[in-house]
N, C-alpha and C positions, 0 to 999 in steps of 0.2 A: 197590759199589752201581753199577749203570749209570744214568747220568745221561740224562733225556728233555729234549733240546732241540726246541722248536718252531719249526720252520721257517714264517714268516709271510708269505712271497712271496705266496701265493694269496689271501690277505685284501687285500693290496695291488694285486692282477690286478683282483678284484670293483672296489674303489674307484675304480681309473684308467678302467674302463669307463662310468663315468658323470659323472667328475670330481665335484668337491665333497671331502667327508671322509666318506664313509659306504660301507663301515665306517670306524671310525677305526682305523688300524692301530698308533697308540699306545697307544689303551686295550685292544687285545686283546692286546698284548706284554704290558701289567701284568695284565691278567686271568689270562692264561696262568701267569703266575707266581705269582699268588695262588691258583689252582686246583692247583698243585703243579709246574709244569714246573721242572727246573733250569736250564734254559736258554733262550735266544731265538737264532734262527740266520735271517740274512738274506743274500738272493744279489744284490746290486745288479748290474746288467747295463748296459753303455754306452747303450743304448737307453731305459732306465728304464722299461721295459714293465711292471714291477710295482714293486719297492721302490727306490725314489729315493735318490740320495745324500743328499739333505735328510733324508729319514726316517732314514736312519742315522745322521746327526748328532744329530737329536731323540729318537731310542730312545736315545742312549748313556747319558745321567744316569738314564734310567727302568729300564734292564735292571740289577737288583740281584743276580741269579742269574749266569750267565755267558752272555756275548754273544760270538756266533761269526759272524763276518764270511765269508763264502765267495765264490769268485770266480777270474777270469783274472786273474794279476798283471800288468795292463797299468800305465803309469805312473800314470795316473788312480786306479786301484784302490790302489795301492801307496801313494800320497799321502793317500789317504782314512784308509786302516787306520793310517797312522802318526800320522794326526791325531786318531782316535777312540781308538786303543790298548784295542781289546777284549781279551776274556780269550783269545780264540783267532781266528787266521785260517785257515781252509781253502784251500789253493791246488787250484785245479781247472783242468785243461788245455783246456777248453772255449773254441772261438771265438765272438766276438762273436755271431755270427747263429746259433748254437746253440740249438734250442728249450729244451733241458734237458741237463744233465750226461751223458754219455752212452761215458764212457771214462775210464781212469785214467792217471796220468802214467807214462812210460816213465823211471824214475828212473836208467837207465844212460845214455842219450841225453841227457838234461838235467841230468846230475848238478851240472854246474860251476854253471848258469845257476839251479838250486834251492837250492844251496849258499849263492850270494851273497845270494839273496832272503831266506832263511831266518835269515842272520846279521843282514840288516838290521832284520827284524821284531822277532828277540829282543834286537836292541840297546835297542829301546824297550819291552821288557817284554812282548811279545806271545808266546804260545805259537803254535806253527806245527804244522798236521796237512796233510798232503798227501794227494789224493785219489788212489785206487790200486785196481788190478784183483787178481786173486789170483795172477798170476803170480809166484812165487817170487823169482826172481832179481830184479824189481821190487822186492819186499818187502822183502828183505835188503839191497839196495843202498840203499834209502830211509834207513836208518840212516847212510850216508856223506854224505848231505846235510846231517845236522845236525839233521833235521826232529825234534819232540818226538813226534808221533804218525801214524800214518796212518788215513786213513777207509776202509774198505772199500766200493768199489762195488757194490752188493748187487740192482741189477736183475736180473741172471741169475740169482742166486737166487729172486727172486721170480717170474720167469717158469717156472722148472722146478720150483718148490715141490709145485703139484698134483699134477704126474705123478710124481714120486719126492723126496720131501722129503730123505731120506736122501743120494740122489744129490746133491741141490742144494746141501744144507750141508756136505758133504765138504771140496770145495775152499776155503772158506772158515775152516772149523777148522784146514786145515794153514795157509793164509795167515795167521791170527790167532796161530797157535803160532810162525810163524817172525818174525814181527813181535816178539812178545814175547821170543823168545830173543835177539833182536837189541837189547833194550831200549827199543823202542818203545810207546807205548801206542796202544791200538787203539779206533777209532771206527768207526761203520757207517752207511750213509745210501743210500736211493734206492729206491722202492717198497717200503718196509717197511709193514706195515699190521696190523691185529688178528687176521688169519688167520696170518700167518707170523712175525709179531715173537716170540712166546713160544719158538716151537722155535728161532730163532735164538739167542736170548738163552741158554736151556737149554744149547745147544751151544758157546756162546762167553760164558761168564758172568764172564770178566775184562774184557768191554769196559767202557770210560770212559764212553761216550757213543754215544746213537742220535739221529741227526738226522731227524725226519719232518715233512713239510710238506703234501703234496697229499693223501694219504689221510686223514691227522687232520683237515684243514680239511673235505675232504667228508664224513667221517663226522660233523662236529660240524653239519652239515646237518640230521641225523637225530636225534642225540641230545642235540645240545646242547655247547657247548664244554667247560663243566666238567665233564660226564660223559665227556666224550671223552677228555679229558687224563687223568682218573682211569681209565678202561679202558686207555690204553695205558700207564700208570704199573703197572698190575696185571701186565700181559705181563713186566715187568723185574723182578719180585720172586723 
């Protein structure tokens, strides 16, 4: 079964726009789990423009499913993850000023750097996934870093889906197969939505997890949060 992890960053963005605590990020996380989500994802950034480090600490005891913290491994981020000890940390190579994640790791160039980080996280019991594109060499070399999983960066798939979904999915199927053959678990995320998720899952049914935030929270404005979580889970059946 492929798990649905809801990224609640956008909920925090709305809260931060006005100050105060509306919407309540902690309640949304608890509700997502109640509605059937199998995980909660957060991506704290240095400027705390959405999820704050304080949120991460407060969420930790409330996430009873899988807690996934993603981000660039700055010293402060590494310390946060080691203190919280989530189920999983997803390492993303985006710089602090990036609007959103837009590339995967070069696992060949950064092999030693990633290996040391991964050992550090695994030593405190945290599963490690690394954000990656469909370059087969990068996928295969990810296994040499000691990572448990890779998360496929799916924006290119989403952009090409409407024009030719078969062509759009092909490199992701090949990358997912390469990861599986290398002994890596496969996650996916970025711009997956109600239009393209089902087809993605049908072609890579052995995925462990999809992490979805922007589209899911946007859909919840129309359908409500509970129905939206159910709709996304239906895409993963």
